[in-house]
C-alpha positions, 0 to 999 in steps of 0.5 A: 712713092719713095724716092730712093737710089736703090731698086725697090717695090712698093705695093700700096694695098690703100691705093691699089698701086705697084711703084716699081723702081729698077736699078736702070733708074726706071720708076713705074707707077701701076694703078689696079684700078678696078674691083677685078685688076684690084684682086690680082694686085692683092694676090701678088702682095699674098705672096710677097708677104708669104715670102716675107714671113718665110724669108726666102724668095720662094714660090707659095702654093695657092692652094693652102691659102684658098679662103684667103683667096676667096676672101679677096675675090669676094670683097676686093674683087667684087666677085668679078669671077666664080669663088669655086677653088677649081675656077679660081685657081684656074683663072689667077693661073692664066692671069699670072702666066699670061696678063700680068706679065704683059706690060706693053697692053697692060691688061690688068693695070693702067701705067700712069704718067704714060698714053697707049698708043698704035704700036707697029703691027700691034692689035689695039694701042700699047704702051712703050717700053723698051726691051728690057723694061719689059723683059724687067717686069715679065721676069717677076712672074714666075710659077710651078705647076698649073691649074689648081696645083700651082705654085707662085713666085714673085721674084724679084730678085730676077730684077736685083731686088731683095725682100727688104727692098719691097714692102706692103703698105695699108694706111700707115702700116707696113708689110705684115702689120699692113697685110692684117690690117687690110685682111682685118678691114675686108673681114670687118667689112664682110661681117657689117655688110650693112650697105652694099658697095656702090662700085660695080664690077668691071668686066675683065678685059680680053687677055692675050696670052703673054708667057714670062719673058724670063727664059730661053727660047728654043727657036732661031731668029724668025726672019718671015714676014708677010705685008704689015705683020710682024712676028713676036718672039715669047720667052718660055717658062723653064718651069715645067707644067704638071706632066703626063704618065707614061703609064696612065695614056690610054693608047700605046705611044706610036714611035713617032713625035706625036701631036695633038692639036687644040682648038685655039682659044677665042679672046675677041669680044665677039663670041661668033668669031669661035669659028676662027679658032676651030678654023686655024687648028683645023688647017694646021692639023691639015698641013702637019697631017701631009708629013709621014714623020708624024703623029697627028691626032685628027680633029674631031677627037681634039674638038671635045676639049673646045672651051673647056678648062682642060690640062695638057696633061689630060690631053696627053693621056686620054689622046696618047701623045707626047706634044700638045699645041695650044693657042688662042687669037684675037681679032680687030677688025681687020687685024688679027693676032695669033699666040701659038704654043708646043708643049711636051707633056711628057717633061712639062716643058714649053718647046716654043711659043711665039705671037704672030700679028697680021691681016686676016687675009693673011691667016693662011700665011700665019698658019703656014708659019705656025706648021713649019715651026712646030714640024721643026721643033718636032723633027730637027729643032734648028730648021729655018723657017721656010723649008719645007717638009 
């Protein structure tokens, strides 16, 4: 990495490394060290190259670059995932939103010069960083829209870096020349196809959703603790998703807050754990239904979306609700991590998102905490955790 006293970001497409130098003198080298991981560094480089061409730090619509994304996926990405437009853009959107900003767990890269260690209340090993370092990295990954309509921004201005201080390298070439040489090498390699690539595609590791830490949190500090568990605030994106249309809602919206709780996704390695996601959603639905001030969609109506890449917009319009709760869980031994986020489908904004780490025996307490937070957000907005409804 070139040493500099000024903040800088350097994307090396020869070695698939990203060098980051912040004002705080933090110097990091992130190695995207497998085909599927290299694909996502290439996506970052694509966004940076387009911003440089426009001369502005601006959101880039991915749909306009689908052919290039397919090339990247089938070359450096080792075809680790589908190149079908819907699946490809959905996958990039999810990784940009949930995985790439996660500097602690780093599911898509290795942090060179550091070792993962057991963290307090964490599921699995994590890298140790300060809050400022984690937020600085997460702030880079902004997005607008979702799924096939997503627009991505590598928000270097949030960490005090300009376009001139951000570079792409490939061999001896820099920036536009480097990107051109990189893409040309991929196209030439595709044409030759004389020998198969020996390197096998490494499956992408499970992703723990971790939203970008650049924004406001609509919730009070959370003091609740149980056993050795912990509750983590997740900073929410101010950028709205694709909103639902009141005119397209199939049922008349009720005169009280209405919510659909989707089955929680299983990101554990064992698909047999799927039942736990259904159980979490069921218990939350049952608890919310006890409040006469809320209109809650029954479990059978939301189960139809299980395992499908459905949009929040579609759920809201299909079921006639304003709010949608979605989440995921990860079980490792007797530890469990639950991530949940509450979304206003009519405005497109996230009301809150939090991550809960604890033991499996505390699952009921976890569900209760989530229920209180939902009720607080929908009915009062500033009720502290622990108050009953």
